[in-house]
VOGU-3710 file (C-alpha; in Angstrom, 3 decimals, decimal comma):
1> mkvpvqwlke> -11,529/15,764/-2,614  -14,545/17,397/-2,900  -15,948/18,548/-6,407  -19,131/20,703/-6,357  -21,181/19,700/-9,349  -22,204/23,146/-10,071  -18,641/24,162/-10,663  -18,195/21,065/-12,837  -20,992/22,254/-15,156  -18,603/25,076/-16,105
11> yvsglpsaer> -16,311/22,801/-17,806  -18,790/20,093/-19,176  -22,389/20,786/-20,211  -25,292/18,517/-20,183  -24,424/16,640/-16,978  -26,540/13,848/-15,574  -27,658/13,709/-11,728  -25,117/13,932/-9,084  -25,953/10,224/-8,029  -25,480/9,158/-11,355
21> laeiltlrgl> -22,363/10,928/-12,058  -21,231/9,344/-8,992  -21,517/5,970/-10,591  -20,027/6,607/-13,941  -17,097/8,095/-12,030  -16,695/4,951/-9,961  -16,982/3,000/-13,049  -13,815/4,857/-14,035  -11,854/3,809/-11,508  -12,217/6,799/-9,175
31> evedvtdglt> -13,701/6,011/-5,919  -16,572/7,997/-4,811  -16,976/8,218/-0,894  -20,185/10,409/-0,786  -22,636/12,883/-2,181  -23,680/15,738/-0,113  -25,649/19,054/-0,241  -23,581/21,941/-0,393  -23,977/25,806/-0,462  -23,985/25,775/-4,418
41> gkvieleltp> -25,666/22,336/-4,661  -24,680/18,784/-4,850  -20,810/17,813/-3,741  -19,125/14,782/-4,850  -16,470/13,405/-2,437  -13,697/11,357/-4,097  -10,854/9,196/-2,445  -8,089/9,719/-4,932  -5,283/7,087/-4,931  -1,698/8,392/-5,056
51> nrgdcasivg> -1,130/7,895/-8,333  -4,081/9,967/-9,811  -2,808/13,637/-8,730  -4,533/14,751/-12,285  -7,720/14,469/-10,709  -7,018/16,474/-7,721  -8,673/19,546/-9,427  -12,011/20,610/-10,963  -10,525/20,622/-14,529  -9,221/17,209/-14,075
61> varetaaalg> -12,653/15,450/-12,859  -14,047/17,421/-15,426  -11,735/16,146/-17,945  -12,699/12,335/-16,867  -16,248/13,349/-16,877  -16,099/14,732/-20,273  -14,422/11,288/-21,702  -16,918/9,064/-19,842  -20,066/10,929/-21,103  -18,433/11,404/-24,856
71> kkikndipfk> -18,273/14,905/-24,345  -15,761/17,873/-25,307  -14,595/19,694/-22,000  -14,413/23,571/-22,156  -10,761/24,361/-22,391  -11,348/28,332/-22,145  -10,088/29,095/-18,587  -10,261/32,886/-18,332  -7,064/34,599/-17,556  -5,733/38,050/-17,720
81> tdksdgekpk> -3,140/38,961/-20,240  -0,189/40,774/-18,994  -0,608/44,722/-18,732  1,970/46,624/-20,163  1,503/49,568/-17,693  2,005/47,308/-14,549  4,960/47,919/-12,318  8,168/45,646/-13,256  9,323/43,402/-10,402  12,446/44,826/-8,823
91> isiknqdpvk> 13,761/41,219/-7,616  15,452/38,427/-9,220  15,454/34,363/-9,001  18,092/32,537/-7,908  17,668/28,898/-8,132  20,329/26,737/-6,409  18,702/23,435/-6,943  17,071/23,123/-10,068  16,817/19,299/-9,976  14,218/19,675/-6,960
101> cplyflklit> 12,761/22,637/-8,658  12,686/22,656/-12,390  10,287/25,152/-13,047  9,758/28,588/-10,707  7,759/31,447/-11,686  6,578/34,977/-9,874  4,186/37,629/-11,007  3,977/40,922/-9,268  0,545/42,380/-8,668  0,333/45,940/-7,020
111> dlktapspkw> -2,183/48,374/-5,855  -4,598/45,309/-4,203  -7,317/45,926/-2,162  -7,761/43,142/0,301  -10,899/42,461/1,550  -13,694/39,565/2,120  -14,219/37,431/-1,099  -17,277/37,773/-3,083  -20,114/35,603/-2,056  -19,865/33,204/-5,145
121> leerlkdcgi> -15,989/32,675/-4,133  -16,533/31,854/-0,670  -19,340/29,221/-1,292  -17,402/27,371/-3,577  -14,162/27,172/-1,250  -16,767/25,920/1,470  -17,935/23,359/-0,586  -14,423/22,032/-1,255  -13,863/21,872/2,423  -11,599/24,982/2,662
131> rpqnsivdit> -12,149/28,081/4,942  -12,225/31,437/3,362  -9,648/33,980/4,583  -9,200/37,152/2,692  -9,625/37,893/-1,212  -5,686/37,396/-1,899  -5,428/34,110/-0,118  -9,019/32,914/-1,352  -8,085/33,231/-4,824  -4,544/31,156/-4,688
141> nyvlmetgqp> -6,885/28,298/-3,043  -9,597/28,890/-5,903  -7,396/28,444/-8,789  -5,636/25,427/-6,216  -8,944/23,870/-6,592  -9,698/24,712/-10,100  -6,737/23,760/-11,826  -4,452/21,378/-9,250  -1,515/23,704/-9,198  -0,581/25,109/-5,925
151> lhafdadkie> 0,164/28,813/-5,772  1,538/30,958/-2,867  1,128/34,951/-2,247  4,114/36,417/-0,607  3,347/39,951/0,690  6,234/41,732/-1,541  6,767/44,489/1,209  8,281/42,174/3,697  10,520/40,464/1,557  14,251/41,179/2,422
161> gteiiireae> 16,780/42,197/-0,360  16,552/41,793/-3,890  16,539/38,092/-4,607  14,198/35,082/-4,065  16,270/31,957/-3,447  15,405/28,276/-4,049  17,883/26,159/-2,202  18,030/23,187/0,363  17,524/24,128/3,937  20,941/24,151/6,357
171> kgekittldg> 20,672/21,911/9,448  19,289/24,055/12,404  17,680/26,885/10,339  14,117/27,954/11,886  10,800/29,037/10,088  7,748/30,231/11,577  5,323/28,734/9,299  1,759/30,033/8,681  0,071/27,997/11,294  2,285/29,827/14,019
181> ierklhggei> 4,648/26,903/14,689  8,440/27,303/14,918  9,880/24,714/13,005  13,641/23,527/13,204  14,626/22,508/9,809  16,673/19,151/9,522  18,590/20,014/6,480  17,789/18,998/2,931  14,456/20,119/2,917  13,805/22,687/0,154
191> viadrcgpia> 12,822/26,099/1,030  12,394/29,617/-0,500  14,573/32,088/1,309  15,136/35,972/0,871  18,282/37,611/2,326  17,664/36,807/5,782  16,545/33,218/5,661  13,551/30,915/4,723  10,244/32,237/4,031  8,502/29,129/3,052
201> lagvmggeht> 8,733/25,455/3,071  8,623/25,109/-0,621  5,438/23,066/-1,545  4,072/22,690/2,113  3,452/25,929/3,824  4,454/29,362/3,742  6,160/31,406/6,480  4,304/33,493/8,836  6,805/36,680/8,423  5,752/37,238/4,603
211> avspstgtvl> 2,293/36,089/5,217  -0,531/38,272/3,333  -2,544/40,373/5,761  -5,576/43,076/5,639  -3,056/45,734/4,715  -1,069/43,772/2,047  -1,165/46,292/-1,104  1,584/44,423/-3,249  1,888/40,617/-3,740  4,509/38,572/-4,949
221> lesacflpac> 2,822/35,597/-6,417  4,625/32,065/-6,978  3,694/29,251/-9,032  6,351/26,475/-9,215  7,106/22,435/-10,046  8,949/20,596/-7,167  10,021/17,236/-6,922  7,473/14,936/-5,721  9,823/12,996/-3,407  11,306/16,327/-2,056
231> isrtesihgi> 7,711/17,460/-1,062  6,910/13,941/0,677  10,028/14,062/2,698  9,319/17,288/3,882  5,918/16,254/5,001  7,332/13,282/6,868  10,020/15,071/8,681  7,598/17,757/9,899  4,335/15,647/10,070  2,194/18,271/7,788
241> vtessyrfsr> -0,065/17,579/4,999  -1,621/20,586/3,190  -3,835/21,023/0,096  -0,591/22,052/-1,688  1,872/19,550/-0,599  -1,176/16,827/-1,246  -0,774/17,764/-4,900  2,792/18,143/-5,046  3,617/14,840/-3,530  1,493/13,167/-6,056
251> gtdpggvkms> 2,933/15,261/-8,965  1,407/18,474/-10,761  0,945/19,384/-14,045  4,410/20,972/-15,544  2,269/22,262/-18,415  -0,193/24,284/-16,337  2,260/25,967/-13,946  2,436/29,374/-15,548  -1,317/29,176/-16,843  -2,159/28,814/-13,138
261> llraaglmae> -0,221/31,826/-12,529  -1,997/33,967/-14,779  -5,392/32,656/-13,992  -4,801/33,839/-10,331  -3,216/37,288/-11,386  -6,435/37,927/-13,556  -8,631/36,968/-10,337  -6,688/39,313/-8,299  -6,899/42,178/-11,026  -10,708/41,737/-11,189
271> vccgnisala> -11,509/40,745/-7,488  -8,966/42,936/-5,555  -8,485/45,964/-8,392  -4,739/44,848/-8,826  -2,540/45,663/-11,310  -0,586/43,075/-13,118  3,036/43,262/-13,727  4,246/43,406/-17,553  6,936/40,674/-16,928  6,627/37,286/-15,426
281> ledvrkpftr> 9,880/36,169/-13,547  10,837/33,035/-14,973  13,300/30,016/-13,919  12,925/27,167/-16,394  15,363/24,651/-16,052  13,952/21,504/-17,487  11,267/22,352/-20,017  8,394/19,608/-20,164  8,297/17,184/-23,287  5,544/14,906/-23,829
291> pvielkpyni> 7,005/11,264/-23,442  5,940/8,765/-26,191  4,988/5,170/-25,627  4,871/2,316/-27,778  1,793/0,222/-27,579  1,454/-3,147/-29,135  -2,463/-3,631/-30,008  -2,051/-7,243/-29,589  -0,655/-6,844/-25,832  -4,047/-5,364/-25,003
301> ssvlgcaipe> -6,114/-8,459/-25,720  -3,319/-10,684/-24,064  -3,511/-8,678/-20,738  -7,532/-7,770/-20,737  -8,386/-10,951/-22,275  -10,635/-9,369/-25,033  -10,166/-7,620/-28,191  -10,684/-3,854/-28,577  -11,294/-2,188/-31,912  -8,255/0,138/-32,688
311> kdikksleel> -10,583/2,986/-33,345  -12,020/2,417/-29,864  -8,588/2,705/-28,421  -7,302/5,761/-30,267  -10,877/7,468/-29,413  -10,620/6,566/-25,524  -7,021/8,144/-25,382  -7,771/11,050/-27,494  -10,472/12,050/-25,078  -8,250/11,733/-21,931
321> gfgvnakgrl> -5,679/14,298/-23,892  -3,287/11,504/-25,359  -1,935/11,759/-28,711  -1,995/8,768/-30,686  -0,157/8,089/-34,113  -0,240/4,833/-35,957  3,291/3,499/-36,958  2,769/0,329/-39,062  1,408/-2,438/-36,542  2,137/-0,051/-33,607
331> lhvevpsyrs> 0,748/2,917/-31,679  2,883/5,684/-30,838  1,049/7,542/-27,747  2,094/10,682/-26,400  1,423/11,246/-22,618  -0,018/14,812/-21,764  1,761/16,621/-19,071  -0,777/16,167/-16,573  -0,494/12,178/-16,528  2,817/11,794/-14,641
341> dvsreidiie> 1,679/8,497/-13,391  1,549/6,816/-16,937  5,263/5,929/-18,024  5,035/2,429/-19,630  2,702/0,166/-21,838  0,862/-1,319/-19,382  -0,418/1,930/-17,652  -1,813/2,817/-21,432  -3,756/-0,719/-21,335  -4,971/0,245/-17,872
351> eiarcfgydr> -6,315/3,540/-19,352  -7,781/1,872/-22,104  -9,563/-0,784/-19,858  -11,099/2,056/-17,666  -12,695/3,716/-20,674  -13,845/0,381/-22,296  -15,598/-0,266/-19,071  -14,343/-2,983/-16,665  -18,036/-4,339/-16,305  -17,805/-5,135/-20,011
361> iqetmpgvsa> -14,476/-7,111/-19,732  -15,806/-10,637/-19,649  -14,227/-13,274/-17,025  -11,892/-15,935/-18,832  -10,192/-18,643/-17,255  -6,099/-18,936/-17,341  -4,907/-21,662/-19,705  -2,631/-23,564/-17,167  -1,671/-27,006/-17,077  -2,294/-29,091/-13,936
371> etdlvppedi> 1,389/-30,745/-14,163  3,211/-27,758/-12,816  5,954/-27,357/-9,868  3,949/-26,915/-6,467  6,425/-25,358/-4,532  9,647/-23,816/-5,472  12,358/-23,748/-2,661  12,185/-20,159/-2,493  8,221/-20,039/-1,798  8,254/-22,279/1,494
381> lerageilrg> 6,213/-19,376/3,508  3,452/-19,610/0,848  3,265/-23,336/0,939  2,922/-22,744/4,812  0,104/-20,078/4,181  -1,815/-22,616/1,876  -2,012/-25,022/4,564  -2,965/-22,368/7,162  -5,579/-20,895/4,809  -6,921/-24,800/4,564
391> igfyqvltpt> -7,558/-25,026/8,127  -9,354/-21,784/8,360  -7,090/-18,937/8,928  -7,238/-15,808/7,202  -4,094/-14,033/5,875  -3,378/-10,011/7,112  -1,016/-7,493/6,729  -0,096/-5,341/9,804  2,285/-2,256/9,642  6,252/-2,600/9,529
401> lcdgslmtki> 6,271/0,524/11,789  5,199/-0,007/15,378  4,889/1,807/18,949  8,204/1,693/20,531  6,676/2,404/24,171  4,662/-0,837/23,517  7,565/-2,795/22,550  9,516/-1,923/25,338  6,698/-2,972/27,903  6,694/-6,194/25,927
411> ysgkkikpve> 10,526/-6,875/25,913  10,935/-5,347/29,425  14,317/-7,061/30,594  15,266/-8,547/27,576  18,563/-7,677/25,566  16,830/-6,925/22,160  17,609/-3,650/20,559  15,068/-2,303/18,030  15,801/-0,199/14,721  14,671/3,273/15,651
421> lanpltgnfd> 13,431/5,729/12,691  15,320/8,876/12,334  12,092/10,707/11,478  9,155/8,712/12,428  5,590/9,825/11,111  4,156/9,823/14,952  5,138/8,382/18,282  2,832/5,431/17,364  5,208/4,502/14,450  9,097/5,024/15,500
431> ilrldllsgl> 10,541/1,738/15,244  10,655/-1,309/13,085  8,631/-4,089/14,289  10,572/-6,808/16,661  7,631/-9,668/16,106  4,356/-10,262/14,134  2,334/-11,448/17,276  1,753/-8,157/18,649  0,299/-6,718/15,244  -1,685/-9,895/14,822
441> lkvalyninr> -3,040/-9,739/18,435  -4,260/-6,189/17,643  -6,009/-6,986/14,466  -7,877/-9,614/16,523  -8,786/-7,382/19,021  -10,213/-4,969/16,202  -12,499/-7,629/15,032  -13,564/-8,853/18,391  -14,436/-5,012/19,277  -16,899/-5,410/16,259
451> nnyqvklyer> -18,643/-8,758/17,291  -16,489/-10,961/14,943  -15,356/-13,513/17,427  -14,413/-16,242/15,230  -10,790/-15,025/15,092  -8,021/-17,052/13,090  -5,365/-14,863/11,493  -1,686/-15,427/10,144  0,559/-13,185/8,728  4,191/-13,819/6,857
461> gsvfkkgskg> 6,515/-11,069/7,070  10,006/-9,700/8,294  11,104/-8,640/11,436  13,843/-6,373/12,458  16,243/-5,627/15,356  19,968/-4,332/15,722  22,838/-6,604/15,487  26,592/-6,216/16,085  26,955/-5,500/12,097  23,799/-3,345/11,905
471> tveneqlafv> 20,303/-3,972/11,277  19,094/-7,939/11,207  16,090/-8,763/9,071  14,635/-11,937/9,488  11,215/-13,719/8,067  8,722/-15,058/10,159  5,436/-17,009/10,128  2,985/-16,325/12,900  -0,595/-16,967/13,681  -3,047/-16,338/16,470
481> ekngdffavk> -6,349/-17,723/17,310  -9,331/-16,827/19,581  -8,941/-19,972/21,657  -7,372/-20,819/24,859  -6,688/-24,273/23,699  -3,221/-25,456/24,033  -3,960/-28,568/22,006  -5,823/-26,656/19,374  -2,871/-24,436/18,266  -0,432/-27,418/18,803
491> aavlgvleem> -2,764/-29,224/15,927  -2,299/-26,194/13,741  1,426/-26,364/14,307  1,850/-30,056/13,399  -0,158/-29,733/10,587  2,084/-27,303/8,954  5,279/-29,074/10,130  3,773/-32,534/8,818  2,385/-31,360/5,452  5,585/-29,910/5,048
501> kqdyslaygi> 7,549/-33,191/5,975  9,770/-31,662/8,668  11,686/-33,860/10,828  10,912/-32,045/14,011  10,898/-32,346/17,629  9,154/-30,460/20,688  10,203/-29,363/24,042  7,527/-28,560/26,464  7,092/-25,980/29,232  9,690/-23,214/27,939
511> dsiwfekeks> 10,377/-19,853/28,964  8,646/-17,389/26,806  7,830/-13,777/26,704  4,547/-14,661/24,857  3,182/-17,968/26,212  2,450/-19,246/29,876  5,048/-21,905/30,620  2,967/-24,910/31,628  0,908/-24,576/28,349  3,827/-23,893/25,665
521> aavfikgkea> 6,264/-25,831/23,430  9,260/-25,256/21,329  9,795/-26,731/17,972  13,182/-27,646/16,768  14,348/-28,557/13,526  18,059/-30,283/12,915  18,716/-29,143/16,680  17,882/-25,463/16,367  14,871/-23,681/17,693  12,680/-22,896/14,717
531> gtfgvfkgei> 9,526/-21,518/16,632  7,493/-21,306/19,860  3,548/-21,990/20,313  1,161/-22,001/23,277  -1,419/-19,984/25,125  -0,707/-16,366/25,695  -0,113/-15,053/29,006  -2,539/-12,567/30,675  0,077/-9,890/31,324  1,315/-9,775/27,439
541> lekldiddeg> -2,770/-9,469/26,451  -3,026/-6,550/29,135  -0,103/-4,608/27,739  -2,072/-5,041/24,422  -5,519/-3,636/25,954  -7,132/-7,140/25,413  -9,312/-8,183/28,414  -10,210/-11,728/27,144  -7,492/-14,015/27,938  -8,663/-16,714/25,374
551> fsgcylipel> -5,908/-16,333/22,964  -3,196/-18,855/21,511  -0,613/-18,288/19,196  2,732/-19,264/17,032  5,459/-18,232/15,378  7,814/-20,040/13,215  11,156/-19,389/11,497  10,725/-20,623/8,185  14,498/-20,187/7,123  15,326/-22,872/9,486
561> fdrsaiegik> 12,889/-25,518/7,961  14,432/-28,381/5,639  13,472/-26,836/2,371  14,673/-30,040/0,453  11,719/-31,866/2,246  9,132/-30,506/-0,137  11,028/-30,247/-3,364  9,816/-31,997/-6,028  6,196/-31,779/-4,996  3,888/-31,810/-8,138
571> frswsefpsv> 0,262/-31,040/-8,754  -1,734/-33,913/-10,577  -5,397/-34,348/-11,589  -7,893/-35,522/-8,869  -8,926/-38,994/-9,360  -12,475/-39,520/-10,190  -12,300/-42,975/-8,533  -13,260/-44,103/-4,966  -10,539/-44,170/-2,660  -9,900/-47,177/-0,142
581> yrdisvvadv> -8,731/-46,597/3,587  -6,704/-49,066/5,816  -5,557/-48,341/9,250  -2,401/-49,897/10,314  -1,040/-49,826/14,183  2,403/-50,426/14,992  4,836/-50,533/18,001  8,084/-48,770/17,452  11,206/-47,603/19,435  10,369/-44,173/21,331
591> klthseiydn> 13,532/-42,648/19,559  12,120/-43,424/15,990  10,585/-40,388/14,815  7,350/-39,913/12,707  9,046/-38,844/9,749  11,330/-41,922/9,522  8,224/-44,195/9,752  5,970/-41,875/7,309  8,717/-42,232/4,812  8,914/-45,825/5,103
601> issgggeilr> 5,425/-46,275/4,520  5,489/-44,045/1,810  8,090/-45,556/-0,488  6,657/-49,215/0,405  3,239/-47,960/-0,702  4,259/-46,638/-4,185  1,830/-44,451/-6,428  -1,471/-45,822/-5,344  -0,622/-44,685/-1,869  -2,262/-41,130/-1,820
611> dirlfdvytg> -2,383/-40,183/1,879  -0,852/-41,125/5,238  -2,404/-39,498/8,558  -0,963/-40,305/11,800  -4,254/-40,192/14,305  -2,995/-41,690/17,635  -0,044/-42,065/19,517  -0,102/-44,221/22,820  2,372/-45,090/25,582  1,402/-46,760/28,811
621> kgiekglksm> -0,497/-49,993/29,850  0,102/-52,744/27,527  3,238/-51,200/25,766  6,716/-51,968/27,037  8,900/-49,445/28,453  10,868/-47,617/25,516  8,287/-48,259/23,016  5,159/-46,528/21,704  2,261/-47,414/19,626  1,492/-45,309/16,629
631> tyrlefnspe> -1,740/-45,642/14,686  -2,054/-44,435/10,832  -4,640/-44,341/8,356  -3,619/-45,050/4,894  -5,507/-43,635/1,656  -5,316/-45,885/-1,622  -6,333/-44,243/-4,877  -5,677/-44,933/-8,542  -6,621/-42,580/-11,358  -7,132/-45,366/-13,880
641> gtlssaqvsk> -9,736/-47,147/-12,026  -11,211/-48,514/-8,733  -9,058/-50,561/-6,503  -9,815/-54,019/-5,732  -9,158/-55,557/-2,162  -6,430/-57,876/-3,521  -4,488/-54,781/-4,711  -4,537/-52,683/-1,604  -3,969/-56,004/0,744  -0,839/-56,622/-1,556
651> kmdlivkklk> 0,414/-53,249/-0,907  -0,309/-53,444/2,798  1,745/-56,539/3,134  4,505/-55,050/1,466  4,619/-51,895/3,728  4,398/-54,272/6,997  7,524/-56,431/5,567  9,249/-53,027/4,883  8,633/-51,668/8,227  9,962/-54,740/9,878
661> kdlsvelr> 12,958/-55,112/7,760  14,016/-51,479/7,748  13,078/-49,946/11,286  12,386/-53,251/13,524  8,571/-52,084/13,734  6,278/-54,847/14,709  2,408/-54,880/14,187  0,273/-54,219/17,071
//
């Protein structure tokens, strides 16, 4: 959204410099991308979030600016009143879908003289990034930028029949839009039609057949309110986004639909010497009523962490157009028609925070107890993520949609059926992802191309495929590293498994789509394959346009993990006293698992045994066949004081006796 400062001054007087104004708007939560020079002066370019459709206009930005500066906005947008001598429309409105189109207005303007627009109008449009065409079209675009309400002008002489019909498109219908493209309609899109068929994709783009031309003398001017989800669907199906659909899909102001129509009609009478009809055709199925939200002032301090005086709350909201009425200890807040994004108490609190100033809200520490559950059973993925972050991995989020042609290359010859989208936005996003690894590798390549070679990335998310009974969705945990070292990725995998106390086994040299056979392994938990890891094949990296072959990675299936192994883990305060470390080497049967020895040592060590780490496994010379040597480092610590050598030795004796008795394990 480009905002010419000179135009903004018509609604707010005494503006600071454009650079200072950009700072003020940024602090109000409106992201300023750039400040540039335009034909009329400085131009501020805003990047609006989807919920702030109210600021997709000069008036909307002026409203925010005035509130930020403590000024009044000039609400006297000029428009011509209806002329009694204008020709009455000989046409009617037939609204077959009032849910998707609750408001629809038409105005007839005759005796128009179509010509290039005045210089002032063309310059303002150019500063807003819009190419001038002719005076009629330029006026509709001018009012669009000014008020945020999209308008469309039909050449009235080209409309067939005596009805303008608002309806859903029928499957297979065709319309040639203003960009000259013939579009086949899927069915369900909302269209504006005459007797012969669609003449506009409602809220998105008009039809070529009824377009305004230099010879146009009579215009039927449209102003409407459409359901945002309906316009978003049409955008998605046909892959087009226009200035109109950008605003309709975010929600326009139902209270400004008719006012914008009159504003445009007045400009056409002034610039194009037209005569405005005495009657505006209306179809109002759902008049707008201001919703009222109950606001509890004590919830504001609870959410923001600071108290804001009630008079400041009322002042801030009223400056933005909200109505505020005190009802005992509560405030009843009336939401203006242009703020469709505000529907809950928390939305009101966000508005108060913006007006008060995020920079004025002091940081506060949350009041939580250290004695809390660490990992609920359902959050096993978050626990695994904590472990990976602890060893230097960064979490990323990649798109759920991906390129089907790329997946076909990767999974060539495999009996895996992807879930295809019925209406993909582009060919690059036409199926649901089959894996996380390909997305992670693309992010890794993006970083490397920007000279960031220390790449360690992980992601948790869903993958999809077609099954016999429909779509199958599974969660995975995957990570990649710019490192072709098999043992490095193995260390990361085992770190996750051991921290989560999983009883696992490994099978080396597996057949995998992703990894080299001689540098790969599979993880088994309770006899089921719960993931694989290794060094990526060169051919896989080549398919992803990655030249460097030094990548390793892994994917795990957490739903196959033993969740009971991590239940009951608690946070506890860190001891201020030093730890005592002891190493212990044992000789055990090769069939005995690390998990069994770990649990036995843990139960023998009691509460003062804080950590157990396996750091060496040896078989070979000096160790009998069928046996293995395992060396552990044990950490002892007490929150009550420094442990004595005698206390630690007593525990070590108990651990050795228990290992021998329970597992027939001998000291080496």
